N, C-alpha and C positions, 0 to 999 in steps of 0.2 A: 522691631525698633519703636517702641510705644510710649507714650507717659500721660499719667493720670495725676488728678490734682486734688487733693483732700486737705482745707486749711493751709498749712504750712508747710506741707509735706508734698513733694513731688515724687511718684512711686513709677519706676522705670521697669518695663517689662520687655522680654523677646533679646533677639542677639543684636546687641550694639556693633556692628561689622558693616565694613563699606557696601556687602550685598542688603545691608537691611536698611542702606541711606537711600531716600529720597529727597526730591524739593519740598514734596508734601510731607514728609517725617521733621523735615526742618522746620518747614511753616508752622507744623502742630506744636513742634519743642517750642519755639519762639512765645506762640499762643498760650501755651501752658503755663509758661513762666510768668507772662504776663497777668494769668489769673491768681497767683500766688497771692494771700493776701500775708504782707510782712508786716500791717500794723503792729505796731507795738511787738513784735517779735524781734528777738536779737539774732535768731538761726534759723534757716531755710533748711530742713531736712530733706535731702535725697536719698531714698528707699531703694537698695539695687537687689532686695531679696529675691525678685524674680527674672533678674538678668541671667539668661541662659549662656551667652558668650560675647567678648569683647575683643576688640583687636585695636591697632593705633590709633584708626579713624574714630571709633569708640571713644576711646581714651581723650583724644582730643577734644569730641564732644562734650563729654564730661567737665573736663576741662572747662569749656566756655560754660557749662551750665553752673559750675560752682563760681566762676568771675563774676557773672552777672548781677547776682545779688549784692556783691561787694560794692558793684557800682552806684547800689541804692543805700548803701551803709549797713548793710544786713551782713553777716556772716552764712556761709552754707558748710553741711557737713554730709558727709556720703556715710549711710547707715546701712545696716543688716548684707553685709557684703558675705556670698556664698562662698566657701572654702575655696574654690577653684579662682575666681575671682580676687580674692583678699591677696594669694600669692602674686597674680597678674599686679596688682596694685603695689605692691610690696616691690617686685621688681622694676617698677616704673620710677621707684624713688621716693613715691606719695606714703607720707608717715601716716602710719593707721595706729589708732588709740585701741588698747584690747580692755579698756576699762567699758567702753561705751561700742566696742564694734563700728568704729566709725572711722572715716579718713578726714583729715580737717583740709580744707583750701588750702592751697600752697600760693595763693596769691598776697 
């Protein structure tokens, strides 16, 4: 479980599962979100192309990652979902935009 930031895009990597979760990971996720420069941006993108696995814990963390920008008045979208992750998100009830390969925050 790793996150890097480039402009207004957060790039997620690795396994977003209970076994990949540590306090250090949680702290680095929070720090990465603080780095995102949302000045003037209407949406923060959360790029999932390098996520290799996700479970219910990972879904809850992503839910939080998508909600935090809303507290600042900025939208958030998950983008570039690999096929297997797309089906997990669809089963979770999140709406997927087929035109942009994104999932909009449901908060």
